[in-house]
C-alpha positions in Angstrom: -0.2 0.2 0.1 1.3 3.6 -1.1 1.9 5.6 1.7 0.5 8.7 1.2 2.6 12.0 1.3 0.1 15.0 1.8 -2.9 15.7 3.9 -5.8 18.0 2.8 -5.7 20.9 3.0 -7.6 22.7 5.4 -8.3 26.9 5.9 -6.8 29.2 8.3 -9.8 30.8 9.2 -8.2 33.7 11.3 -6.3 34.9 7.8 -9.2 34.6 5.6 -11.0 37.0 8.3 -7.6 39.1 8.5 -8.0 39.4 4.4 -12.4 39.9 4.2 -11.7 42.9 6.9 -8.6 44.8 4.3 -9.8 44.4 0.9 -13.8 46.4 1.7 -11.1 50.0 2.3 -8.9 49.1 -0.6 -11.7 48.8 -2.8 -13.3 52.0 -1.4 -9.6 53.9 -2.1 -9.5 52.4 -5.4 -12.9 53.2 -6.2 -11.6 57.0 -5.2 -9.0 57.8 -6.8 -10.4 56.5 -10.2 -13.8 58.7 -9.9 -11.3 61.3 -9.5 -9.2 60.6 -11.9 -12.5 60.2 -14.8 -13.9 63.7 -12.4 -10.9 65.6 -13.6 -12.1 64.8 -17.4 -15.7 65.6 -16.9 -15.1 69.2 -15.0 -14.5 72.4 -17.1 -12.2 73.3 -14.3 -9.2 71.7 -14.4 -7.7 71.2 -11.3 -5.0 68.6 -12.1 -2.6 68.6 -15.1 -1.4 65.5 -17.2 1.4 64.0 -15.1 -0.8 64.7 -12.3 -3.0 63.0 -13.8 -1.5 60.3 -14.5 -0.1 60.1 -11.0 -3.7 59.7 -10.1 -4.4 57.2 -12.4 -1.4 54.6 -12.1 -2.7 54.8 -8.2 -5.7 54.0 -8.6 -4.6 51.2 -10.6 -2.0 49.7 -8.6 -4.9 49.9 -5.9 -7.6 48.2 -6.9 -4.0 45.2 -8.4 -4.1 44.8 -4.4 -7.6 45.2 -3.9 -8.4 42.0 -6.5 -4.8 40.1 -5.4 -6.1 40.5 -0.8 -10.3 39.3 -2.6 -8.6 36.6 -4.0 -6.7 35.8 -1.3 -8.8 35.1 1.5 -9.4 31.8 0.3 -5.5 31.0 -0.6 -4.3 30.5 3.0 -4.2 26.4 4.2 -2.3 24.7 6.3 -1.6 21.1 5.2 -0.1 18.0 6.7 2.6 16.3 4.9 4.9 12.7 4.8 7.7 15.0 7.0 6.3 18.3 7.6 3.5 21.0 8.2 3.0 23.1 5.8 1.4 27.0 6.5 0.5 28.4 3.5 -0.8 32.4 3.1 -0.8 34.5 0.4 2.9 36.3 0.8 4.5 32.9 1.9 5.4 29.2 2.7 6.1 27.9 5.5 7.5 24.4 6.5 7.7 23.8 9.7 9.9 20.0 10.2 7.8 17.1 12.4 11.7 17.9 14.4 9.6 21.4 15.9 7.1 19.8 16.9 6.4 19.6 20.9 3.0 19.0 21.2 -0.4 19.1 19.6 -3.4 19.5 21.5 -6.5 21.1 21.0 -8.1 24.4 23.3 -11.2 26.4 23.5 -10.3 29.9 21.0 -12.0 31.8 24.2 -9.5 30.3 26.8 -6.5 31.3 24.3 -8.1 34.7 23.8 -10.6 35.8 26.2 -12.4 38.4 25.6 -12.1 40.5 28.6 -8.3 40.8 28.5 -8.8 42.0 24.5 -9.7 45.6 23.1 -12.4 46.3 22.2 -11.5 45.8 18.4 -9.9 42.4 19.6 -13.8 41.4 20.3 -15.2 41.9 17.2 -12.0 40.4 15.3 -12.4 37.8 17.6 -16.2 37.4 18.3 -17.1 34.3 15.4 -14.4 32.8 16.6 -15.3 32.3 20.4 -16.9 29.1 21.1 -14.2 27.6 18.6 -11.8 25.3 18.9 -8.8 25.5 17.8 -5.2 23.3 17.2 -2.6 24.6 19.4 1.1 23.2 17.3 3.6 24.1 20.3 6.7 24.6 19.1 10.7 24.1 20.3 11.4 27.0 18.1 10.1 28.8 15.1 11.7 27.6 11.8 12.2 32.0 11.4 12.4 35.1 13.2 8.8 35.4 15.0 9.1 39.4 14.4 9.4 38.0 10.3 6.4 35.7 10.8 4.3 38.6 12.5 4.6 40.1 8.8 2.1 37.5 7.5 0.3 36.1 9.9 -2.5 37.4 11.8 -1.1 38.1 15.6 -4.2 35.5 16.9 -2.1 33.0 15.1 0.1 32.7 17.4 0.2 31.4 21.2 0.5 34.1 23.6 2.1 32.1 25.9 4.2 29.6 24.8 6.7 28.9 21.5 3.9 27.8 18.8 0.5 28.7 16.9 -2.4 28.7 17.4 -4.4 27.7 14.1 -8.1 27.7 13.6 -9.3 25.3 10.8 -12.2 24.4 9.2 -12.6 20.5 10.9 -10.2 20.7 13.8 -11.0 17.1 14.1 -9.6 16.0 11.3 -6.6 18.3 10.9 -5.5 17.0 13.9 -6.0 13.2 13.5 -4.2 13.8 9.9 -1.2 16.0 11.6 -1.0 13.0 14.4 -0.7 10.5 11.3 1.6 11.7 9.6 4.0 13.2 12.1 3.4 9.6 13.9 4.0 7.9 10.3 7.6 10.4 10.4 8.8 9.3 13.7 8.1 5.6 13.5 10.1 5.9 9.8 13.1 7.5 12.2 13.5 4.8 14.6 16.8 3.1 14.4 16.1 -0.5 13.0 18.1 -2.9 15.8 21.5 -4.7 14.5 21.4 -8.3 13.6 23.5 -11.1 14.9 26.0 -11.3 12.5 25.5 -7.4 11.2 27.6 -4.6 11.4 25.8 -1.5 13.5 
């Protein structure tokens, strides 16, 4: 029987919500810039010269491209167990965490990880849809990259507050944790050295 090399892709819900909060204002800014650019051609009062109008059109186009990218990237983030590592992918990051780094994997109530009474109003509003859900906590011996660097690409709520580790809210935490432990267990078994047989050399 052939051993599976990759598991399923599980959407990262926290990352999706972060993107859902970013794309509407970006769309609003793009719409404003493009409207101003169009308006500058339809008015008798020329407030902008050709160079400024060109810059305004360019800024509107670039902002519109950012909107399209952020909108499409909402569903691009996922966690996926592999044969020898856990892969976490976002729109701007592909992180591979070797199973050697995994110290412990366990479920935890998201409400307990980020108590609403200890969060700011903005944080509670952001996290409200996830209270009552179960997250998968992955405790690590160390991050594969500096934490400050990872914070540029991952939401703050994806980091454990009291230990080195990640908090993953996925679409199906039971299936994800089961599959992750299965791949990790198979990898650990592959790392066990076979005992020397009589008459063989070490």
